[in-house]
N, C-alpha and C positions, 0 to 999 in steps of 0.2 A: 072283441077279441083282444090278450094280452099278447106279445112277440117279443122275447129276448133277443139282445143283439149288444154285440161291444160297438164300440163307438172311440175313436183316438183321439183326442182334444191338446193342444197345445196352450199350456195355462202357464201363467207368469205371477210368485206370488212371492212378498215378501215375507221375511224372516224376523222374526221378535228382533233380531238386533237390529235391522236395517232399518223397522219401521223405529225402534228407540233411537237411532243416527238421527234420520228425516227430523222427529220431535224436537230431539236438542240446535239442531241446525237452524232453524226458525228461530230460537228463542234470541232475545240480547242477553247482555251479560246483567243485565238484573236479573230477568227470570233466568234465566242460566245457575245464577247463587241462588234464586230459591228453589229451583231443581234439583242441585247439590246437595242442599239440605233435608230435604226431604226423602233422598235415596239416602242423606245418611241415615235416617232416621230408621226409615223401612229396611233398611240391609245392614245388620251388624257386622256382615262380611268386609266392608269397609272402612276403611277408618283416613281420616286427615295426617298428611305426612307429619305432623309435629306429634300424634301420641302415641302414649306411652306403648301402645298395643300392635303401633304401626313396625311392620318387617324391614328393620332397619337394613339397610345397603350391605355391610359385612356379612349380613346374615343368607341373604340369598341364595351363593355356594351350597350351602349347609342344605337349601332348603330343597334344591336342585336334584341333587343326592338323595333324598329321603329313600326314595324307592325302586336303587340302582342295587341289582342282583337282587331283591326280593320277590315274591309272590302275588300275583293277586289275588283280595281276597272274594269270595264269592257273593253276589249282587251287587258289589263298587268296585269297580276296577280303578284303585286308587293311583296303580301307577302309570297307568293311561293317564290320568289327570296330571298327575305332577310331573311327566316324560312330555305329555301333549307338547309339538311343538309349536301350536299356536299358543300354548300358556308358557309362554316365560318368563319363571319369577323378578327375573332381574328388572323387565322391566314392569312392574308396578310393585317393585320396594323398593326400586334404585331414589337413591336424594335427588340425580339430576338429570334431564328431560332426554329423550334422546334428539341424534340428530338430525331429525327431521324439518328443524329449520323452524320450528315453531316455537324455541326457546325462548324465553325474555332474555334481555341485556342484564348483566348484573346495575349499570349507570341507570340509576333512577326505580330502582325498582322495591325499592325500600319506600318511596314515596308514593309508587304507583298502589301498594297495600295499604295506605291508608285507607282509613272510612268517610265517607263523606256525613258532616256532623247535622243532622236534623235538630230542629228545635225542637225543646219538648215543651208540644204545645198541645191543646184539646183539639179534636177535629173541628168543623166545620159545623156539623148536625151536633155536635157536645158542646158548644157553645149556645147555642140556638136553644136547644133546650135548655141549660142551665141559666139564662135569662130569661125563658119564660116561665119555668120553674118558680121563678122570683115574684112574677108580678100573677103568677094564676090563683083565682079567686078561689078553689078548691080542688082537689083530687079527680074528681069528672073533669073538671075543666084541663088540668091538667093533662088527664091522659086523650082527650079530646086536641087539645093543641100538640101535643108529641107525636100523636098519630097524621099530623098535617106537617107537618116537620119533615119527618120521613117522609114523606110524599115530592116534596121540592126537590128540585133537579141539582145538578151540579153546579150550572151555572146561575143559580138562585133564586128561579124561578117555577110556580106553582102551576103547571098544565093540567095536573086533574082536576078533575068538574069535582065541587062539592059533596056533590050527589054522592058517586060513584066512592068518595070518603067516606060517607055514612053509610054506605054498605060496607065498606071494609073493619068498621067500627064494629059496625054488628056482626061479622063476621069472627074476629078475630079478638074483643073485649067484649062482646056480648053487651052493647051500648048503642040504644037506641038516641042517637041523635038529634036533633032536629036542625034545621037550614038554617035559622035564628043563630044558634049557639055556635055553628059553623062559622058563621060569618064573624060571629064576634069576638070569637077567636082568631078565627085571618087575621081581622084589622089590628089585633094586639101583636101577631106576632109581626104585621108588617113596623110594628112601632120599634120592633129590634135595631139593633144592629147588627151589619152593616145598612144602611139605608139602602130602601130597595128591594131587599129580601121580599120574597113568596110576592113578587106581583106575578102578575096572570098576562100581560104582554107588557112588551118595551114603553107602551104609550102610559100605561099604570105606574111603572117602574122611577122612571123620570120624574110623574108628578108627585110620586112619594119620596125623593129626595127633592125635589121644590119647596115639599112642604116643612124643611128642617129648615132652606135659607132665611135670610134676615128681607123681610119682606117688606119694610125701610127701604129700600133697595129699588128705583125703578126698574130696573132691569131683572131683576128675578122677577115682578111681577107680572111683567112683558114676557116673559118668558115662559110664563105658570098659564096667562091668557093663550101662547100660540100654541102651547100641547094640546091645552085643555080642547081649546074652539079650535083650532085650522091642525091640527097635528098632518092631517093626507097635506096641504099645501105648504107645509111647511119642511116635509120630507122628502117632498120633489121639488124642493126649491122654488117655487111662485115667490119669489121677493116682491117684485115689482108689485104682486095683488095686495099684498100683505101690508106694502107700505102704505099704500093706499087705503086698505082697508080702516087700521087703525089710525094713518095718518101718521108717520111718524117718517124720521129721517131714516137715512143710509146707517148716521153715524149711531142713533138706536134704535136700529136692525141688530147692527154689531155687536155691541154690549150684550142684548140680549141671545146671539149665537153664541156666543163666549162663556157665558153662563150655560149654556145647554150642553157645549161640548165638553164641559169640564165634569158632566152631570159620567154616572159608570152605567154604562149599557147591561153590563152582568156580573149583576155584585156578588155575587158565589165564585166566581172563579177566581175573582183578585182579593179576595178575602185574606186577611192576614191568618187567621185562622186557617184557612182552606189547605189544599192538597197543595204540599209544594213540588213541583216539577224539575227533578234533576235528570242531567243528561250524564250518563257513565257512555264513555268511548269505547266501542271496542277496537281497536285500530288507533294506534298514534304511527303520525309521521314525522323520521328524522333527518336532520343532514349530516352522512356518515362520511366526514369528507370530501363535501361536495358533490356525495351521490346519496339521489332520495332513495329512503327506506324502511319499510312499514316494520311494524314490531305487533304483537297481541298485547292490550293489557295485561295486567297479573293477575286481575279480577278472570280473565279467559282461560287463564293456563293453571288451573287446581292443582295441586298436588296432594292424588289422594293415592292410596295403598292395598294393600288388602290385609286383612286383621291374622296377627302373628301366631297370639294365640288359637286360631283355628288350623290354623297351618300345621302347628304342634301336637293339635290332638288329631288330625290327619294320620301322622307319623307315628303316633300312639297305638293307631286301628289299625295300620301298614304292621307294625311289631308285633302286635297279637297273633297267635299261630289260633286262637278258635274265640275270638271275639262272640260278645252278649247279642241277644236281639236289639237291645238297648243301644248297646255300642255301635251295631248299623244303624240304628236309625240314626243316633247323633251324627253320624259319619256323611249320612245320606242329606241329611238336613245341613253339614257345612259345606259338604261338595256343592249343593244348591245355591248356596250363601257366596260361594267365592266366586263358579259359575257367572253369576249377577252381578257382582264384585268390578268381575275380568271385560265384563260385554261392557261396563259402563264406559268403564276407563279405556279401552278400544275405543267406544262409541267421542269421548270427549276429546280424544286426541286426535281418530279421523276427521271431527267435525274443527279441531287447531286448523287440523293441516290444511283440511275445503277452504276452511275464509282466508289461509293467508293467501295460499295460492290463487285466489280469485282476486282478493284486495292483490296480488302483486300484477295481475293481469287487468284492473282498472289503473293502477299506478304508470303502468308501461303504456298500457293507450292515453293517457291523460297526462300525460307529464309535464307538457309546459304547462299546463294550467298551473299541478301543483307546484311549479317554481316559484311565480309571483302569487296567485291565487286570481289572476283576471279570466273574467268570464267567456272574452271575447276567445279565449284562446282554447273553450272545451270545443272537442270536435263530438259531431254527432256519433251514439254510440247506443244501442239497444241490448237488451237481453242475449240474443243469439250471437252477438259480435265477442261479450265478452264466452257464453257457451261454447264457442266453436274453439274460442284461444287456448282455455282447460281442459277441453274434452270433456265438459260436462252437459246435464239435460238442461235447458232452459228453468224446468221450473224450480233448480236448484241452484242455479245464480237467480231466482226469481225470491226463494227462502232466504238466501244470506244477504238481499240487496233489503229486504223489509226490516226498517226496524232495527238496521244498525248504523253506527255512527263512526266517524275517523276524525281525530285530532291533528291540527294542522296548524301549520303557523297564527293562522288568520283566522282562526276558530272552528269552531264542532262541526262539522257537514255531515247529512244522512246519505248514505251509498246513494240513493234513488235520487239526489241533485245531478249525479255525474251521466245519468243517461238520459238521453232525450234524442227526438227525430231529427233527421234532417234536410234542408232543401238548397236548394242550387241557385248562385247570384249567376248576374248579367256572363259571368267569365267561365262560370260550368263547374266552379269550386261548390263541393257540398259546405254545409256551415253548419252550425246547431241551431235548434229552433230557440234557446236559451239567447243566442249572442242577440236576436231579433227579438226577443223578450227585453232586453237588456237597453235596445235602442230604444223602443216601446216606451218603456217606464224612465229613460233619462228626457225623452221628448215630453214625457206628462208631467215631470216633475217641475220641470224647466217654462211649462207655460204660463201665461196670463192668466190667472184665476177668474179675473172680471170675463175672460173670452176662450175658455181652454180647447183644446184640440178638437173635432171630432175626426172618428175612426177614417172618413174620407181624405180629411189632412196630413193624419197621421202615414195614409196608402201612400199618398205621395212623397213626404218626407221617404217612408224607404225603399220608394222607387229609384230615386235619388241619390241613397246611396249602396242600390245594383239590385235590391231585391223585390223583387216585379209578383207582390202577392195581391190577391183580391182582398177586396172590403170585408167580407164576413172572415176570412182569415182574420185578419186584424182585430176584427171583433172577438173571436174564439180569442187568441190571443192572450188580448185586454181581460177578459172574460176570467182566464186562466191566472192572469196575476190580482185579478179580486178588484181589479179597476172599475168604476162605474161607468157610467156613457158622458159625454161630457155636460149633459143638461143639469146632472147630479153634482159633478165638479165644480160646478162656478160658486164664486164667491163676490161678496161685497166689494 
């Protein structure tokens, strides 16, 4: 039996503007630029500050006074729109940023706005296809080879099974290829540059590169034997066993190892024609008369304004005592576009303000580190510490810290670098785990590679420095530093 009843619930919902702000907040400076470009394309009510149709500073007063003393037309309240306190036209057409604290300094601003030059080269895949087309026997082979190349991953490896690529060809190209055809095309692709491309595993990748070396060199021949016949023993550095097996000296094994370590384990990533990764900092740390300050880079503070022509059209609608249906529809369209533009500019400004107060809190917390870049001066700091200082949610701080960078005198540093857990030393002082990791790294860098330090020895070194840490914790920190166990660090 159905029953009717009243139920009261308290729900928290985000407005479209809040959702837009959250999305913008998590973008880095490169993604933000792309997002702005998309918004400029989609919304004709939003323009760049240097656009001819962008409302200039000197016209702002007139625009604000458009609706004063006039009566709102039916269906659309132009008065409310233009006079609304939440939409001060000055804020959206002004040449200057407001005094929120996120404006850029004049010094070096033009330099910051310069675009980073990118080399005019073909992509990694385009170069491979160009090379393959030149050696393909016919159009069928060209299609098969192109399909295989498209399956190669960014690091240069082909991890997809050839039988699966055969199915892909059948569905996408209506070509029923045989396994022999696939293998024939794959061997041709593996002959392309860079050497080692399209290998299915590390062993094959290194062997493909060795095939192109001078085999009159005894070190190259030995290196090929080691990788082909004793890959596991070599990977695990069972050097004594290999010396007995091949009856070779330490010097001969060293020469073979030197050949192997010069090979490229990821031929796709380091290809000259591959993707170049540029880091665009979101913040710049500057020394202002001995006091460190944070500024947003120019790309993080775009000059966006509302469309002057649209404002003029709304003024014409407001002055018309009997607007036509078409004019009403036009005015409704314009109002929607200007609302969207206003919300977008507001979100951009809110993003700038939020980024700056968060980065300033990080600067204040880690000020001693920012003076000279000494990692031992880093304090333990978690997301909650900064969230409490700026009175924001931890998730907001997490979005800001993710994929953002600050430019300092000692390099461009990701914000995530400054967050680390703490541990107490013998004196009861809380120190950053990053300091402990630095001690471990320094000890490993200085160790005798013939007799590398095991985790137990590194545990003793830390205890001598006042850090009472268990061996398993030492192993955890070592793994976080991507440092292998002592056996795999051993050299001849």
